[in-house]
N, C-alpha and C positions, 0 to 999 in steps of 0.2 A: 284707536282701534274701533272699527265699525260695530254698531250694536247688534245684538242677536237677531233682531227682526230683519235687518238689512241682509245679514248673511243668509238667513233662512230663505228670504225672497230670491236671493241670487242663486242659491242651490236649486230652488224650484224652477227658476227660469232655465238654468243650464240643463237640468234633467229633462225638461220639455223639449229643448233643442236637441238633446241627444236622441230622444225618441224619434224626432223628425228625421234627423240625419241617418239613423239606423234604418228607418223605413225606406228612405230614398236609396240607401246602399243596397237593400234587398231587391228593390224594384229594378235598379240598374244592373244588378247581378243577374237577374232573370232575363232581362232584355239583351244583355251583352252575349249571353250564350246563344240566343237565337241569331244575333247579328254575326257572331263568329261562325256559326254554321252556314249562314248565308254567304259570307265571304269565301269560305273554303269550298262551298258547293259551286260558286261561280267561276272559280279559277280554272278547273279543267275545261269548261266550255270556252272561256276566254283564251286559254292556251291553244286549243284546237283552232279557233277562229284566227288567232294571230299567225299561226304557221301556215294556214291555208291562204290567208291574205298575202303573206310574205312570198309564198311560192308563186302566186299569180303575178305580183308586181315585178318579181325578178325575171319573169319570162316576157316582159314587154319592154321594148326600147322606146326612146323619146319620140322618134319619128312616128311610130304607131299611135302614140298618145296624141301628138299634134294633129294627125290625120283624122282622129275620131272627133265626132261632133258633140259628144256629151260634155256638158259643163262639169260634171262630177269628176271627169278624168283629170281636170286641172288640180285636183286635190292630191294626186300622187306624183305630181311634177314638182321639182325644186323651183323656187322662185326667189327673186330678190326680196329680202326682208326689210320692210320699212315700218310696218306697224305690227305689234305683237298682241295677239289675242290671248288673254289669260282668264281662266275660270278659277275663282278663289272660293274654296269650300270651308266654311266654318260651321258652328252649331247655331241653332235657334235659341237655346237657353244656356244660362250660365251654370254655376255650381259644378264645374268640371275641372277645377284646378287651373293649370296654366295652359290648357288646351287652346282656348281662343286667343289669349294674349300672344302665344307663340306664333300662331298663324297670322295674326294681324301684324306683328312685328316683321315677320318674313315677307309679307305682302308689300309693306311700305319700303322695305329694303330692296325688294325686287323692282318696285316702281322706280326708285332712285337709280338703280343700276341700268335699267333699260333707257331711261332718259339721258344718263351719262354717256351712253353709246350713240346718242343721236337718233334713237328710235322712239316711236310713239306707242305707249301702252294703252290698251283698251281692255276693260274688265267686264266679266260677267260674274256677279256676286251671288253666292249661294249661302243662305243662313242670315238670320237677323243680326248677329254680332258683327259680321264683316260689313253688312249694309250700313249699320249705324256708324261704324268706324270710318268708312269712306265718306259718308255724308257729312261728317264733322271735320275730317282732317285731310281730305284729298279733293282735288278738282279734276281728276282724271276722267276721261270719257268712259261712260258706262253703257255697255251693249244690252244689258238686261239684268233683272234681279229675280231671285226665287227664294222662297222660304216656306217653313211650315212642314217640312218633311225630312229634315236632316238626320233625325234619329231612326227613321224607317223609310228610306227612299224607295220609290217604285220605278219600274222601267219607264213609265210615262213621264216621270220627272226628268230622267236622263234624256228622253227623246225631245222634250221641250227645249232643254238647254242645247242639245246637239243641233236641232233645227235652226236655232238662232245663230249659233256659231258658224254652221255651214253656210247659211245665207250670207253672213257677213264676209266669210272667206271667198265665196263665189262672186260677191259684189266688190271685191278688192278693198274692203274696209280694213281687213286684217290679212296678214301673210302667214301667220302661224296660229295653231290652236294648242295651247298648253294648259295644264291643270296644276294648281298649287293646292295640295291636300295632304292629309295625314294617311300614312300607310300602316295598317294593323300588323304588328309583329307578335305580340302576346298580350295577355290581360294586364301586364304591368309595363308594356313597352310599345311605343309607336314612333313613327318618324315622319317629319314634315319633308316633303319632296316635290319637285317640279317634274311632271310627267309629260313628255311631248305626245301629242295625238296626231297632228298634221303640221307640215308635210312629213311624209315617211322618210326617215333617214337611215335607220339600221334596225336589225333584229333586236338589239339590246334596247332601243327606244320603244319597240313594240311590246316588249315583255310586260305582262301584268304585274301589279305590285306583289312583292313577296316571292317572285319567281326569278329574279335577276341572277341569283347565285345558286338556284336549285338545279339539280340534275333532272332533266325531263325524262318522262317514261320512254323507254326504247331509244334513248339518246345514242347517236352514232358519232363516229369520228368526224373530224373536220373535213377530211377528204371525201367521205361518204356524203356528208351534208352538202358540200359544194357540187358533187356530181348529181345530187337530186334536185337542188334548187338553182343551179346555174342556168344561164340563158339557153344552153344547148340541150338541157334535159328534156325528156319526153313528157309532155303534160297534156292530157286529153281533157278538154273543157267543152261542154255543150250548153247552149248552141255556139257561143263564142266567148272569148275572154272578156270583152268589153260589156257584153250583156250581163255576165256574171258580176263583174266589178261594179256596174251601175247599181246592183242590188247590195253588193257586199260593202261598198265604201260607206254609205250611211249606216249600215248595220254595224260595221266595225267601229265607227266613230261613236255611235250611241252606246254600244256595249262597253267601249273603253271608259266612257264617262260614267256609265252605270256601275261598273266595277270599282271605280275610284270613289263613287258616292257610298257604296257598301263598305269600302275600306274606312272611309271617314266616319260612317255611322258606328262601326265597331270600335274605332279608336275613341270616339266621343263618349260612348257608353262605358268603355273601360276606364277612361279618365274620370268620369263622374263616379263610378264605383269606388275607385281609389281615393278620390277626394272626399267622398262621404264616409268611407272607412276611416280615413285619417281624422276627419272632423269628429266622428263618434269616439275614437280613442282619445282625442284631445279633450272632449267634453267629459269623459270618464275621469281623466287625470285632474281636470279642473274641479270636478265634484269632490274628488278625494282630498284635494288641497283645501277646498272650502270647508269640508267636513272637519278637517283637523283644526282649521282656523276657528270654526264654530265651537268645537269642543274646548279649545284653549280659552276663548272668550267666555264661555259658559262656566268653565272651571274658575276663571279669574273672578267672575261675578259672584259665584258661590263662596269663594275664599274671602272676598270683600264683605259679604253679608255676615260670615262667621266672625270676622274681625270686628265688625260693628257690634255684634251681639256680645262678644267677649268684652269689648271696651265699655259697653253700657253696663254690663254686670259688674265690672270692676269699679265703675263710677258710683254704683249704688252701695258699695261696701263702706 
């Protein structure tokens, strides 16, 4: 059995650890509330932008796009997929449970699946953890790297990522832009998901995170929706559709990435809060166990001393 000093030192160490994890839990709890508010605030704007974008592209046929001279118009056209562009979003710091390990595992699984289909994966890495993982275990082509903002992303960060991916898309280096990230569901739940950004395939692909199964405000029947968004519906655009789309395409791409970064930030902070809460509870249980062990050892030592005194007194008789 360990001596009393060793047990006391261990209790002191675990108590200090508990104070640290408790402080980190409180910090994460304060930050996750702001992150959750940011995610929920961005969803209405993203939803409106998605529906506007979808209405515009459903009123354009392929011949019109081919006749247009803008290179950005190639982003709304389907093309043969040879190279897949993937943005992988992790966190910059650890201590958030299985958050990063789940993303890293999914990223490598996705890389293997893409290669198995005869396609070439090219990655843009966001967050120190995924950057470190790919530098050690993958030889895939890297389009870019960003870090230092995953817990509190700004629009400028999304714009930087978007510009790199759009330039690669227009240069025919990649044929798709997809994002592997976590989607915030609640403080105790998040989901790792691949979200397509370009090329545009369907309205379900355009839906922002968390809205796939939600009923939209003023949602109308399928017949009404088709009549409004179909190619024969009346849509007034000034000065013309292509001028509007030239501004809307980069805005849509950047906003989609920004929304996913916000989702990832909220998921990361929620995972860190949960992990630190569990660590604090485990430290409390360990302190309780060590205290019992300490009391038993102390009682045993006292009993041994009493026995020695009684034995010495008997020997003097």
